[in-house]
N, C-alpha and C positions, 0 to 999 in steps of 0.2 A: 504494500500500500504506500503510495507516494505521500510526502509530507503535505503537499497541497491538498490532496484528497482528505487527509486526516483533519486538516484545518476546516475544510468544508463540512465534514461530518460533525466536528466539534461545534461549529457555528449553528448548524441545524439543531443539534442536541440542546444547546443553550437557548435557542429560540423556542423550541418546544417546551423546555422547562419554564421559560419566562411566561409563555401563554398559559401553561398549567398553573403557575402561581397566581396569575391574574384570575383564573377560574376559581381559585380558592376564595378570593374576595367575593365572587358571585355566590358561592355556596354560603358564605356568612351573611351576605346581603342579597337575598333572592330577588328583591325588587330594584336592584341596582339601576337597570336601564330606565326604569320609570321615575327614578329620583331626578328632580330638577337640577339642571346645571347652574350652580350658584357662583360661578367664577366671577362674573361681573359684579354681583352684589357684594361679595366678600372683598374684592379688590377696592371697590368704592368705600367700604367701611374702613379699610386700612388707610386709604388716601385722605379721607375726611376726618379721621379720628386720630391724627398725629401718630400713625403707625400702630395703633392698638387694634388687635383683632381678638374678639371674644366669641367663642363658640359655646353657646348656652344649651343646656339640656342634653339628655342622652339621645342625640340624634346623629344621623349620618349626613354629611355635607359633601356632595359630589362636585368636583371641579375637573376641568379639562385642560387648564393651562396653569403654569406656576403663579402662585400669589407672591408678588414682588414687594419687598420692603426696601425702598430706596432710602437708605438712612441719611443721605445728603439732603433729602427733602423732608422726611418725617421725624428725623432725630432718633432718640432712644425708643426702640420699638418693643412691643410685647405681643406675643401670640399665645393665647392660653385657652383652655377649655374648662368649663364648669359642668358638672353633672355627667361626665363620661362621654363627651362628644367625640365623634370619629370623622376624620377628614379622608375622603376617598379620592385618590389621584387617578383619574380616568383618561389621562393623556400623558405624553412624554414630558420628561423634565422633572424638577423637584416640586413637591407640593408647596414648600415654603422656600423662597429664595431671599437671602439678606445680602445687600450690596452696600458696602461702605466706601470710604475714601482714604483710609489710612495707607500711607506709603512709607512710613518710617519703621523704626524698630520698636522694641519694648522700652527704650530709654525715654524718660519724660521730655528730654530735650528734642526728641524727634517728632513730637506731636504738634500738629497744627491746632490752634484753638478750636476750629470748627469740628475737629474730630471728636472732641470730648462731648459734643452734642449728640454724637452717635453711639455713645458708650453703652455697653452691656445690653445688647439686644437679647431678649429672653424668649425661649419657647418652653412652655410648661403644661403638663397635664393632658397633652393631645395624643390620640392614637391616629396614626397615618397608615392607611392600607393602599397597596398598589393594585390598580385594575388595568394596567397597560405594561407591556414588556419593558418599556424605557422609563417607567415612573420611578422617581427617587423620593426620598423622604425630605431631608433638609439640606440646603446648600448655603455655604458661607463664603463670601468673597470680601476681602479688605475690611474685615470687622475687627473691633477691639472689645475684649471682655465678653464675647458671646457666651451665653449660659443656656445650656440645654438640659432640662431636668424633668424627670417623671414623664418621659416620652416613650411611646412604643411605635416602632416602624416594622411593618410586616408585609411580605409578599410584594416588595418593591424590587428595584435593582440595587441601588446603594442606599444604605440607611442615612448616614450623615456624611456629606461630601464637602471637603474643604479644598478650595482652589485659590490660586493667585497668591494672596498674602493675608494672613490673619495673625492676631496676637492675643495671648492670654485667654485661651478658650477653656471652658469647663463643660464636661459631659458627665452627668452623674445620675444615678438611679434610673437608668434607661433600660429598655428591652428592645434590642435590635435582633429580630428573629426571622429566620427562613426567608432571606432575600436572595435573589439570584446572583447579585454581585457581592459587594463588600459592606461590612457592618459600619465601621468608621474608616473613612478613606481620606488620607492626606495625600492628595494627588498633585505631585509636582508643585507643592505649595511652599512659600517662604513663611515659616511659622516657628516662633519661639514661645515657649510656655503653653502647654496644653495638659490638662489633667483629665484622665478618663477613670472614673471610680464607681464602685458599688453598682455595677451594671451587669446585665446578662447580654452577651454578644454570642449568638449561637445559630448554627446552621445557615450561615451566609456563605453561599457556595463559592464565592470568589476570594474569600479570606475574611478573617474577623476584624482585627485592627491592622490596617495596612498603611505603611508609609512608603511611597514610591517616588524616588528622586526628590527634587526640591532642596531647600535648605532648612533643616529641621533641628532644633535644639530643645532640650528640656521637655521631653515627653515622659509623663508619669502615668503608668497603668497600675492601679492599685485596687485590691479587693473585688476583683471581677470574676465572674464565671464565664469562661470563653471556651465554647465547645463546638466541634463538628463543622468548623468553617472551611469546608473543602467539598469536593464532589461526594455525592452519596453512593457512588457506584465505583467501578473499577477504572474510571477515567484517570490516566496519569496526571499529576499536578505538581507544580512548584510553589503552590501557595502554602499558607500556614495560618494557624489561629492568630499568631502575631507575626507579621512579616515586615521587616525593615529592609528595603531593597533599593540600592543605587547601582546595581550591577549593569543596568542598561544604559548608563550615561558615560561609560568608558572614561575618556580623559577630561571630561568636563568637571573641573574642580569646583565650580560654583555650585554644583549639586552635591551636598554632603549631609551626613546625619551623625549626630553625636549627642551625648548627655541624655541617655534613656534609662529609665528605671521601671522594671516590671516586678512587682512585689505583691505577695500575699494573694495570689490568684489560683483558681483551679483551671487548668488548661488541658484539654483532652479531646480525643476522638478526631479522626476515625481511621482504624486500620484493621482491628481484629474481628470486627463483628459483621463480616460479609456473609456469614452462614456457612463458610467452608474454610478449612485450614489452608487449602490450596489457593485461595483468592485473598487479595488484600484490597480493602476499600481505600480509595484515594491514594494509590501508590505514589510515593514521592512526597507526600504531605509531611509537615512538621508542626510541632507545637509552637516553637519559636525559631524563626529563621532570620539570621543576619546575613544578608547577601550584599557584601561590599564590593569594592573595586580596588585595584592595585594603586591607582593614582591618588586615591583619597579613601583609605579604609574607614569603615565605621569605627567609632571609638567612644570610650567612656560609657559603657553599658553595664548596668547592674541587674542581674536576674536572681532574685532572692526570695526564699520563703514560699515558693510555689509548689503545688502538686501537679505533676506533669505525667501524662500517660497516653497510650494508645494512638500512636502515629508511626509512620515509617521510620522517621528519626525524630527523637523528641526535641533536641536542641541542635541546630545546624548552624555553624559559624564559618564564614568564608571571607577572607580579607577584612580582618578586624583587629584592632589594637586595644589593650587595656580593658578587658572584659572580666567581670567578676560574676561567677556562677556559684552561689553559696546557699547552703541550708535548704536545698530543694529535695523533694521526694519524687523519684523517678520510678515508674513501673509500667508494665505491659508494652514494651517497645515491639515493633515488628518491621525490621529486626533490631534497630540500633538505638541506644540511649543518647549518645553524644558524638557528634562528628565536628572536628575543628580542622580547618585547612587554611594555609597561607596567612597565618595570623601570628601575633606576638603579644606576649604578656597577658595571657589568658590564665586566670586563677580559678580553679575548680576545687572548692573546699567545703567539707562538712555536709556532703550530700549522701543520700541513700539510694541505691540502685537495686531493684528486685523485680523480676518479671511477674511475681505473684502467681496467679493461677495458670499462666502460660509457660510454655517451653520456648525460650527465645535466646538468640545469640547475645543480645544486649550490649554489643561491643562499644567501648569508648576508644575513639581513634583520633590521633593528631597526625597531620601530614603537612610537611613543609612549614613547620612552626618553630618558633624560637622563644626561649626565656619564659616558659610557662610553668605552672605549678598544678599538680594534681595531688590532693592531700586529704587526710582525715575523713575518709569516706568508706562505706561498706559496699561491696560488690558481691551479690549473691546469685548463684545459679545462672551464670552466663553460659549457656549451652552451646559453646563453640570450641572446636579444636584449634582455631586459627588465632586465638589471642583475645583475652578479655580486655586488656589494655594494649593498644598498638601504637608505637611511635615509629613513624616512617619519614626519613629525611628530616629529622629534627635535631635541635641542639640547645644546650643550656637549660635543660629541664631539671626540675626537682619533683621526684615522686616520694611521698612521705606518708607513713601511717595509713596505708591502704590495707583493708581487711578483705581478702578474697576468699569466699567460702563456697564449696560445692560447685565449682566452675569446671568447664571442660578444658580450660587452659588458663595460663596466667598472663605474664607480661611478655610482650614480644617487641624486640627492638630491631629496626632495619635502617641501615645508613644513618645512624644516630650517634652523636658525639657529645662529650662534655656534659654528661648527665649523671645525677646523683640519685640513687634509690636507697632509702633508709627506712628502717623500722616498719617494713611491710610484712604482712603475714598472708601466706597462701596455704589453705588447708582443705582437706577432703576433696582432693582433685579427682576427676574422672580417670578411669584406667587409661594409661598411656599419656595422660596430660603432663605438660611440662610447666613447672613453676615460673621459670624465666627462660627465654630464648634470646640469645644475642650472638648473631653470626659474625663472621670476620669483617663484614662491611661496617661494623661499629667500632668506635674508639673512645678512649678516656671515659669509660663507664665506671663509676664508683659505687660499690655495694657495701652497706654497713648496717649491722644490727637487724637483718631480716630473718624471718623464720619461714623457710620454704619446705613444705611437707613432701613435695614430689621432686623428681629429678630436675636438674637444670641443664640446659644446652648452651654452653658459653664457649665461644671460640677463643683460642689462644690470642692474646693481644687486644681483645675487646675490653677487658677489665683492667684498670690500672691498679 
């Protein structure tokens, strides 16, 4: 099958999925087509009431074009619902579009006086349903202090879509569920300071929280449940529940991402639950994927205190510097827990790795990496003869206080140098398993204070 034909099939599949999700709205609202189109009336309310839109009562309001909040004209805007109102987007584009004028940074000195008249546009208490394949929920452009809270977006394309330039955005207590595209999409946006917290971001088939290109700093994702944000079938994917991606911008150094914190979240699904051990749902998917570039690696990212499970690779890091992966609980990989490539100064400390009810390789691998630390972690039942921990073309590593139990193999070094392995314990190995393997391609490997239950395979000259 040619790649062009694959793309056509994928496009048709996405189109069918989009129309199917629009049909879900019809199932919830059987009289959708008989609802009046209130686009003009609601836009008039916005324009005449200084940007205030109030949807009153437990009613459904059908619109066919975006409701536009031009903050340069209406100032600080508020869109809210009282009594459980639902906004149905029965046309392409966002149901709510906020457009401001801010062209500066987050520094007070960069603000024009008129921009403060546009401050803190608010969306609160609204349910948005999509009834068109290209319907989106909320779009933000050139806003300051946009606050989206207690909002549900379902059966649209993208839930919350950020474009161009925004500053100091807050997304909290939201439910972004089963959209065909992305839950929270930072789309080639210049954005510093955004908090996404206490929200459910689930079953958005193009990714959960996605940052693609742009210039992004200070993204905090905290206390969220982020699940199944990838295809629901065996369609191969490169997306993730949390995807930070500048890999497509090659040598353009103006597009860069740094200063990201992902803490205290449950992030999981989908790989294992295809109904067959021989099949994998969303092959290639990840819980957290940092897809950087050589010209400007992703840097200064903290991944801490999360529960991570049930994807092809749980955390996937490529071209990144100064990454801290600490105090997380990893389980149910299919097949891999952690994959790091082309990166420097990655610290992996205090984590637990256990396939739980599954039999999985679970491998932790570093390739073409330097000056990293893997320490103070438990690795249990990694069912692979090829290495529970693999260092390939690496240098300057510290492996310390690792407890490997009931694994098929231990530590494997290939083309690795200037690495210290201390106070590690490998116990209850599978028959034929090797605690450590270091062939003659390695050099200056220091071993000290380790307890290896099984045989070691170390070439002369590899260990100093």
